[in-house]
C-alpha positions as CSV (number, residue, x, y, z in Angstrom):
1,M,-9.4,-19.4,11.1
2,N,-9.6,-21.5,8.0
3,Q,-7.2,-21.9,5.0
4,Q,-8.6,-19.2,2.9
5,E,-8.8,-16.7,5.8
6,A,-5.1,-17.6,6.4
7,L,-4.3,-16.7,2.7
8,D,-6.1,-13.5,3.0
9,H,-3.9,-12.6,6.2
10,I,-0.8,-13.6,4.3
11,R,-1.7,-11.6,1.2
12,Q,-2.6,-8.4,3.4
13,A,0.8,-8.8,5.2
14,L,2.7,-9.1,1.9
15,A,0.8,-6.2,0.4
16,R,2.1,-4.0,3.0
17,I,5.7,-5.0,2.1
18,V,5.4,-5.4,-1.7
19,P,2.3,-3.2,-2.6
20,D,2.6,-3.8,-6.3
21,A,2.7,-7.6,-6.1
22,D,0.6,-9.6,-8.4
23,F,-0.9,-12.4,-6.1
24,A,-2.8,-14.0,-9.1
25,A,0.7,-14.8,-10.6
26,I,2.1,-16.5,-7.3
27,A,1.2,-20.2,-7.3
28,P,0.6,-21.9,-3.8
29,H,4.0,-23.7,-3.9
30,D,6.1,-20.9,-5.1
31,K,8.7,-19.6,-2.8
32,L,7.7,-16.4,-1.8
33,R,11.3,-14.8,-1.2
34,D,12.2,-15.6,-4.7
35,V,9.0,-14.7,-6.5
36,L,8.5,-11.4,-4.7
37,E,12.3,-10.9,-4.5
38,L,12.1,-10.2,-0.6
39,D,15.4,-9.5,1.0
40,S,15.9,-10.4,4.7
41,L,14.6,-7.1,6.2
42,D,11.6,-7.3,3.9
43,Y,10.9,-10.8,4.9
44,L,11.0,-9.9,8.7
45,R,8.6,-7.1,7.9
46,F,6.3,-9.4,6.4
47,I,6.5,-11.8,9.4
48,E,6.0,-8.8,11.7
49,A,3.0,-7.5,9.7
50,L,1.5,-11.0,9.6
51,T,1.6,-11.5,13.3
52,T,-0.2,-8.2,13.6
53,T,-2.8,-9.0,11.2
54,S,-3.5,-12.6,12.2
55,A,-3.1,-12.4,15.8
56,V,-1.2,-15.7,15.7
57,P,2.2,-15.6,17.4
58,I,5.1,-16.3,15.0
59,T,8.6,-17.1,16.6
60,E,11.8,-17.3,14.6
61,E,11.5,-21.0,14.7
62,D,8.3,-20.8,12.7
63,Y,9.9,-18.6,9.9
64,T,10.3,-21.7,7.8
65,H,6.7,-22.3,7.7
66,F,6.3,-19.2,5.4
67,T,8.4,-20.2,2.5
68,T,5.2,-20.4,0.3
69,L,1.6,-19.4,0.4
70,A,0.4,-23.0,1.0
71,D,2.9,-23.7,4.0
72,G,2.0,-20.4,5.5
73,A,-1.9,-20.8,5.4
74,E,-1.6,-24.3,6.7
75,F,0.6,-23.0,9.6
76,L,-1.7,-20.3,10.4
77,A,-5.0,-22.3,10.2
78,A,-3.3,-24.8,12.5
79,R,-2.1,-22.3,15.0
80,S,-5.2,-19.9,15.2
81,T,-7.6,-20.2,18.1
82,P,-11.1,-21.1,17.4
């Protein structure tokens, strides 16, 4: 998967948790939890949804890679199978 496809997976997963999110207003390096006001449970639900939509295994140690859209897309693109 490329960076754009990875971003699409992240946005899809976030839309499940925050359906009214304005993704156009989120810059690539904005902290997702702050901008979207995600609490811990919402964040875990986001990671679970992302694992499902992207088919990329995400462990607890990987959570820090999903602080921003840019970081998350980079992680998913690097970890996806060709």
